[in-house]
C-alpha positions as CSV (number, residue, x, y, z in Angstrom):
1,M,21.4,10.2,-3.7
2,S,20.9,6.7,-5.2
3,A,20.5,6.1,-8.9
4,S,17.2,5.5,-10.6
5,F,15.3,2.3,-10.0
6,Q,12.3,0.5,-11.6
7,V,9.2,0.0,-9.6
8,A,6.6,-2.8,-10.4
9,C,3.3,-2.5,-8.7
10,L,1.1,-5.8,-9.0
11,Q,-2.6,-5.3,-9.7
12,L,-4.4,-8.2,-8.5
13,N,-7.9,-9.9,-8.4
14,S,-7.4,-11.9,-5.2
15,G,-10.1,-14.1,-3.7
16,N,-10.3,-16.3,-0.7
17,D,-8.2,-19.1,-1.9
18,L,-4.7,-18.6,-0.4
19,K,-2.9,-21.1,-2.8
20,A,-4.4,-19.5,-5.9
21,N,-3.6,-16.0,-4.7
22,L,0.0,-16.9,-3.8
23,A,0.6,-18.5,-7.3
24,A,-0.7,-15.4,-9.0
25,V,1.7,-13.4,-6.9
26,R,4.6,-15.6,-7.6
27,S,3.9,-15.6,-11.4
28,M,3.6,-11.8,-11.7
29,A,6.5,-11.1,-9.4
30,R,8.8,-13.3,-11.5
31,E,7.6,-11.6,-14.6
32,A,8.2,-8.1,-13.1
33,A,11.8,-9.1,-12.0
34,G,12.5,-10.7,-15.3
35,N,11.5,-7.3,-16.9
36,G,13.9,-5.4,-14.6
37,A,12.0,-4.4,-11.6
38,Q,14.0,-3.8,-8.4
39,F,11.1,-3.1,-6.0
40,V,7.9,-5.1,-6.3
41,L,4.6,-4.0,-4.5
42,T,1.3,-6.0,-4.0
43,P,-2.0,-4.3,-2.9
44,E,-3.8,-4.7,0.4
45,Y,-5.2,-8.0,1.0
46,A,-2.9,-9.5,-1.4
47,L,-3.1,-13.2,-0.4
48,M,-6.7,-13.2,1.0
49,M,-9.7,-11.1,0.0
50,D,-13.4,-11.8,1.1
51,G,-16.0,-9.2,2.1
52,S,-16.9,-11.2,5.2
53,G,-15.1,-10.3,8.2
54,R,-15.7,-13.8,9.6
55,V,-14.0,-15.4,6.8
56,M,-11.1,-13.1,7.0
57,R,-10.8,-13.9,10.7
58,E,-11.0,-17.7,10.2
59,R,-8.4,-17.8,7.4
60,A,-6.0,-15.3,9.0
61,L,-2.4,-16.1,9.1
62,A,-0.4,-16.9,12.3
63,A,0.9,-13.7,14.2
64,D,4.2,-14.1,12.5
65,G,2.7,-14.5,9.1
66,A,3.1,-18.1,8.7
67,P,3.1,-20.0,6.4
68,A,2.5,-17.5,3.6
69,L,5.1,-14.9,4.7
70,G,7.9,-17.6,4.6
71,E,6.7,-18.3,1.0
72,L,7.0,-14.7,0.0
73,Q,10.5,-14.4,1.6
74,S,11.7,-17.3,-0.3
75,L,10.4,-15.9,-3.4
76,V,12.2,-12.5,-2.8
77,R,15.5,-14.3,-2.2
78,E,15.1,-16.2,-5.5
79,L,14.2,-13.0,-7.4
80,K,16.7,-10.7,-5.4
81,V,14.3,-7.7,-5.4
82,W,12.8,-5.5,-2.7
83,F,9.3,-6.5,-2.1
84,L,6.2,-5.0,-0.2
85,A,3.5,-7.4,0.7
86,G,0.8,-4.6,0.7
87,S,-1.1,-6.4,3.4
88,L,-1.6,-9.8,5.0
89,T,-4.2,-10.5,7.7
90,V,-2.7,-12.0,10.7
91,R,-4.0,-13.1,14.2
92,T,-3.4,-10.9,17.2
93,D,-3.6,-11.6,21.0
94,E,-7.4,-10.6,20.7
95,E,-10.3,-11.6,18.7
96,R,-9.7,-9.0,16.0
97,I,-6.9,-9.6,13.4
98,A,-4.5,-7.1,12.1
99,N,-4.1,-5.7,8.5
100,R,-0.3,-5.7,8.3
101,S,2.1,-4.7,5.7
102,F,5.6,-6.2,5.3
103,L,8.6,-4.7,3.7
104,I,11.2,-7.4,2.8
105,S,14.6,-6.7,1.6
106,A,16.2,-8.5,-1.5
107,E,18.0,-10.9,1.0
108,G,14.5,-12.0,2.2
109,D,14.6,-10.3,5.6
110,V,11.5,-8.5,7.0
111,V,12.9,-5.0,7.5
112,A,9.6,-3.2,8.6
113,T,6.0,-4.0,9.3
114,Y,3.0,-1.5,9.6
115,D,-0.4,-2.4,10.8
116,K,-3.1,-0.2,9.2
117,I,-4.2,2.7,11.5
118,H,-7.4,4.0,10.1
119,M,-10.3,1.6,10.0
120,F,-12.8,1.8,7.0
121,D,-16.1,2.1,9.0
122,V,-18.3,3.8,6.3
123,T,-21.8,3.7,4.5
124,L,-21.1,3.7,0.6
125,P,-23.3,5.6,-1.7
126,D,-25.6,2.5,-2.4
127,G,-26.1,2.1,1.2
128,K,-23.8,-0.8,1.9
129,V,-22.2,-0.6,5.3
130,I,-18.7,-1.6,6.1
131,R,-17.3,-1.7,9.5
132,E,-13.7,-2.8,9.3
133,S,-13.2,-2.2,13.1
134,S,-15.4,-5.1,13.9
135,A,-12.8,-7.5,12.5
136,Y,-9.5,-5.6,12.6
137,R,-7.5,-4.1,15.3
138,P,-6.1,-0.6,14.3
139,G,-2.5,0.0,14.5
140,D,-1.1,3.0,16.5
141,R,2.5,3.6,15.0
142,A,3.5,5.4,11.8
143,V,6.5,3.6,10.1
144,V,9.2,4.8,7.7
145,A,12.0,2.3,6.7
146,G,15.1,2.6,4.8
147,M,15.8,1.2,1.3
148,P,18.7,1.3,-1.1
149,W,17.1,4.3,-2.9
150,G,15.9,6.3,0.0
151,R,13.1,6.1,2.8
152,L,9.8,4.6,2.3
153,G,6.6,5.7,4.4
154,M,4.0,2.8,4.8
155,T,0.4,3.2,4.7
156,V,-2.6,1.1,3.7
157,C,-5.7,2.1,1.7
158,Y,-8.2,4.0,3.9
159,D,-5.0,5.9,5.5
160,L,-5.1,7.8,2.3
161,R,-8.0,10.1,3.6
162,F,-5.9,11.2,6.6
163,P,-3.3,13.8,5.3
164,G,-1.7,14.2,8.7
165,L,-0.3,10.7,8.4
166,F,1.4,11.3,5.2
167,R,2.8,14.7,6.4
168,A,4.3,12.8,9.4
169,L,5.9,10.3,7.1
170,A,7.3,13.0,4.9
171,K,8.6,15.0,7.7
172,A,10.3,11.9,9.0
173,G,12.1,11.8,5.7
174,A,10.1,9.6,3.4
175,Q,10.8,10.2,-0.3
176,F,8.3,7.4,-1.2
177,I,5.1,6.5,0.2
178,A,3.3,3.2,-0.4
179,V,-0.5,3.1,-0.5
180,P,-1.4,-0.5,-1.2
181,S,-5.1,-0.7,-1.6
182,S,-8.3,-2.4,-2.2
183,F,-10.2,0.7,-2.9
184,Q,-14.0,0.4,-3.3
185,R,-15.2,0.8,-6.8
186,Q,-17.9,3.2,-5.7
187,T,-15.6,5.6,-4.1
188,G,-12.5,5.0,-6.3
189,K,-14.3,6.5,-9.3
190,S,-14.6,9.8,-7.6
191,H,-11.8,10.0,-5.0
192,W,-8.8,7.6,-5.9
193,H,-6.8,9.8,-8.4
194,T,-7.6,13.1,-6.7
195,L,-6.5,11.9,-3.1
196,L,-3.3,10.2,-4.4
197,K,-2.3,13.1,-6.6
198,A,-2.9,15.5,-3.6
199,R,-0.8,13.4,-1.1
200,A,2.0,13.5,-3.7
201,I,1.9,17.2,-4.1
202,E,1.4,18.1,-0.6
203,N,4.3,16.1,0.6
204,E,6.5,16.3,-2.5
205,C,7.1,12.5,-2.7
206,F,6.5,9.6,-5.0
207,I,3.3,7.6,-4.4
208,F,3.2,3.9,-5.2
209,A,-0.3,2.6,-5.0
210,P,-0.7,-1.1,-6.1
211,A,-4.5,-1.8,-6.2
212,M,-6.8,-4.6,-6.1
213,C,-9.3,-4.9,-8.9
214,G,-12.4,-6.6,-10.0
215,D,-15.1,-8.6,-8.2
216,H,-14.3,-10.6,-5.0
217,P,-16.2,-13.2,-2.7
218,G,-18.4,-11.5,-0.1
219,N,-19.9,-9.0,-2.4
220,R,-16.9,-6.8,-2.8
221,Q,-15.9,-4.8,-5.9
222,T,-12.6,-3.0,-6.2
223,Y,-11.6,-0.2,-8.4
224,G,-8.1,-1.0,-9.7
225,H,-6.3,1.8,-11.6
226,T,-2.8,1.2,-9.8
227,L,-1.0,4.5,-9.8
228,I,2.6,5.6,-9.5
229,I,2.9,9.3,-9.1
230,D,5.9,11.5,-8.9
231,P,6.6,14.4,-6.4
232,W,5.1,17.1,-8.7
233,G,1.8,15.2,-9.0
234,E,2.4,13.8,-12.5
235,I,1.2,10.3,-13.0
236,L,4.2,8.2,-14.2
237,A,2.1,4.9,-14.8
238,E,-1.5,3.8,-14.3
239,G,-3.3,0.5,-14.4
240,G,-6.8,-0.4,-15.9
241,D,-9.5,-2.4,-14.6
242,A,-8.0,-6.0,-14.8
243,P,-5.0,-7.7,-13.4
244,E,-1.6,-6.4,-14.8
245,I,1.8,-5.2,-13.8
246,V,2.3,-1.5,-13.8
247,Y,5.9,-0.3,-14.1
248,A,7.8,3.0,-13.7
249,D,11.3,4.3,-13.6
250,V,11.8,6.3,-10.4
251,D,14.6,8.8,-10.1
252,P,14.9,9.6,-6.2
253,A,16.6,12.9,-6.9
254,R,13.3,14.2,-8.2
255,A,11.9,14.4,-4.8
256,A,14.9,16.6,-3.5
257,K,14.6,18.8,-6.7
258,V,10.9,19.4,-6.0
259,R,11.4,20.1,-2.4
260,A,14.2,22.6,-3.2
261,M,11.9,24.6,-5.5
262,M,9.0,24.6,-3.2
263,P,10.1,23.8,0.4
264,S,6.7,23.7,1.8
265,L,7.7,20.8,4.3
266,E,10.0,23.5,5.8
267,H,7.1,26.0,6.0
268,D,4.7,24.1,8.4
269,R,4.0,26.5,11.3
270,E,2.4,25.8,14.8
271,Y,-0.8,27.5,15.3
272,Q,-3.7,27.7,17.8
273,P,-6.7,25.6,16.8
274,P,-10.1,27.3,16.1
275,R,-12.3,27.7,19.2
276,A,-15.3,25.3,19.4
277,G,-18.7,26.6,19.0
């Protein structure tokens, strides 16, 4: 098992100006690396955040992430850190775009991508309706990727409400699961901490949840409160309501220790579903 490493989650307040968002990521990532971070993560919609699906489609990156992905890869090579671009919006071969997470090695290579599977089609408590599926094409593949310290499961935001995905990632060997998010302020106050702690406890894994915060174009408000949680459900670090860098030292052996004490991942059993009606 690899030695401990430092994680830095960037809590951002991105808008719909790609250059300004990229400048903020560069500045915070350089600060994080300068403070010893070895794995830097950004939230969902790190480089483009607007509540309008039309705006997000019009300003989506090319299918290969150009030009912004190349900028991030150059930054990573400069800093020599592992980097998760929580999500970038990229064009697909249909009208809808993809909400795609990119894991980049310290050499600047993209080692894994993940397209958000679960679409946020909801009515919020104040009656606001959000239909993510009208602008985004859902992914259909779960992803676990190797890093120097262990295996990372990849999810994005609303995936958090689907524990089966997290179970599949843990069963596939993930000791860490990333949950880059732009969690809505209305739901975040009630659900964010509870759901993230539950996913960590159920699957005895570290949770890295870099979050978007503040007000955004297109009448969107996000909750912030970036969280880093250990496999016992203990919060190692938490952000507030404003942009900041959230750090934690992570010992990969902690996951193995918790799984040995309480081997619930080995106790899953097949069973017949309940009868309908």
